[in-house]
N, C-alpha and C positions, 0 to 999 in steps of 0.2 A: 552532585547528588550522591548520598551515602550508599555504599554497596551493602546488600544483605549479607550477613555473615554466612560463611559456608556451612557451618553446623546447623544453622536455622534452615537453610535450603534443604539439607539432608533430612532434617526432621519433618519438614513439609512434604517432601517426596515420599518418605516412608508412611506418613499419616495418610496421604492420598492412596498409597498402595493398600493400606488397611481399609480405608473407606470404600475402595472399589472392589474389595473382596479378594484381592491377590493373597492377602494373609487374613485368615479367619481367627476368631477368638480361640485362644489356647495354642495357636500355631507358634512354632519357634522361628524367630527371625534368623537370617544368615549370621554367621559369626562376625565379630568386629573386623577380622582380617578380610573376610569376603566383602563386607560393606566398604571397607577402605579401598579395596581393589575396584569395586563397582564405581565409586565416586571419585577415585583418584586423589585420595587424601590420606593422612596418617590416622592411626587408630585413636589417637587422643581426640581428634576432631569428631570421629564417629561416636566415641564415648560421650562427648559433650551433647551430641544430638539425642542419643538414647536417654541420657539423664534428664534432658528437658522433656522428653516424651513420657518418662516415668513420673515426673512431677505433675503431669496432666492426666495420670492414671490411664494412659494409652497402652503402656507395656509394663512388664515387671520382670526383674531379674531373679533367677534361681541359682543360688551359689553352686558353681560347678556344673551347671546344666545349660546356661545360656539366657537369652532374653526372649520372652514370650509375649504375644499379644494378649492384653487383658480381656477376660471374659466379661460379657454383660452380666451383671449380678442377677441371680435367679430369685424371684419372689417366692418366699416360703411362708405360708400362713401358719400361725400358732394360735389355735383356738380350742374349742371344745373337743373336736376330733382332729387328731393329727395323723395323717396317712401319707407316708413317704411317696409311694408310687403315684397316688392320686394327685398330690401336690405338684410333683414334677411334671406329670402329664398335662395338668392344667396350665402350667407355665410354658408348655411347648417343648419340654426337654425329655430326653429318653432316660428313664431311671435305671439304676443298676445297683447291685449290692455285692460287696466282696467280704467274705467271712475271714476275720483275722484270728478269732479264738472262740472256742466253745468249751465250757467246763461246768462241773457241778461241785460246789464247795460250801463251806459255812459262810453265812452272811457277815459283813462288817456291821458296825453299829448303825450307820445311816440306812443301810439296806434293811436291817432287822426292824427298825422303827417305821420306815416308809411303807413296808409291806405288812406290818402288823403280824409278824410271824410268831409261832410258838417257839418255846425255848430251844427245842432240839431240831428245828427245821433247817434244811439246806436250801440253797438257791441254785438255779441255772443261770449262767452268765453268758451272754451273747455279745461279742465285740466284733465290730466290723467297720467297713468303709462304705459310705454312701456316694454314689456317682451320678453325675448329670452329663449326658452325652459322652460317657466314658471318662470324664474328668472328675477327680475327687473333690467333693464339696464339704464333707463332714466325716469325722470319726465318732462312733457311738458305742455306748455300753448299755445294754438292756438286761435287767435282772428280774427273774421270775421265781415265784414260790415253787420249789421242786415237788412238794407233796401233792399239790393240785395238778401239776402238769408233768407227770412221769414221761420220760423219753422225749421231752421237748427238744433237747439239742439235736437229736436225730431228725426230727421233723423240720426243724429250722434249717439244718444242713441240706435237706432235700428240697424244701419249698422256697427257702430264702425270702420268706415273707412272714412277719409276725402276725398279721391279720389272718392269713390263710392257715397258719399253724394253730393259732388259738381257736379258730373256727372248728378244727377237728376235735377240740375238747368241749364243744358246745357253747363257746363264747361267741355269740353272733354279733355282738356290738360291745364296744368299750369307749369310754370318754376320758378326757383329761380332767383330773380333779385339781391339779395345781401345776403351775409352771414358774420357775425362777430363771431370770435371764441376767447374766453378768458378762463383762468383758474380761478377757484373759490374754496372756501371751502364750503362744504355742511352745510346748516342750519340744525337745529334740526329736522324740519319737513321733509326736503329732505332726511336726513340720515335715518329717520324712514321708509319712503317709500322705499328707496333703500337698506335698511338693511346694512347700513354703520355705522361706528363710526362717531360721530359728528365731524365736521371739516375735514372729509376725502376729498381728492381732487375730484372735479367734473369739467367737461369740458362744458362750456356754449356756445351754439350757438344761435344767434339771426338772423333771416332771414325774408325776405319779398318775398312772392310768387305773381306772376302776371299771368293774363290770356293772351290769344293770342293777345289781343289788347294793352297789356301793362298796364292794370289797376290793381292796387294792390287788392288782394282778401284775403290774409292771412298774418298775422303778428305773427310769431311763436318764442317762446323761449324754448329751451330744455336744461336740465341739465343731462349730461351723467355721470354715474359712471366711473371714469377715469380708474379704475383697470379692468373694464369689456369690454371696448370698445376702439378700435383704429380707430380714425377718419382719413379718407383718402380723400384728396382733388383731384378732377378730373374735367377735362374739357369735359368729355364724356356726351352724353345725357342719 
């Protein structure tokens, strides 16, 4: 009777550890040296087991950081109303935001056209990191007309919620006028923020939000870590 290869037994044992909850999604596994000591094998055998688990999307390696248990992808609806905190809570995840950059500047061509700005208008730019259960799932950039929303960066810094900040300017509701979805490769900076390997796949959404009168109020671009998010298109409010 043929013997089961040692690497396969190691992979099975580690998979059972994950299934039983010993290692949770996003947890870091022990180092190759520690696993080699645990199973009494060399690091090459451990590496073979981890590679097989990665091919089954059970774990993923981060260069220079180690091997981590893969997260169960978060369902993220893209529809008429896109609300980050609401979407994450409905998916059973704890939402969080980390501000990376806030500034007021002149718009580029795409921003100027998307927001239908006057020739001399500036824009407020809000860049940040979206978190689910403390783990990064997306990098985003939101751009707003500065003339309509004076001092918006200060309010965003305090509230950390676009919906709450816009409400202070009398925008009780806003909806998505358009969304474009494309696949990309993560840049070095995006990979660093999202804790991905450079050139890992990301899903990019580009959208324009409008107020009740149909006036554009936000031009947003978001880069989602493809392995951590499942984007779902819906017609529901």
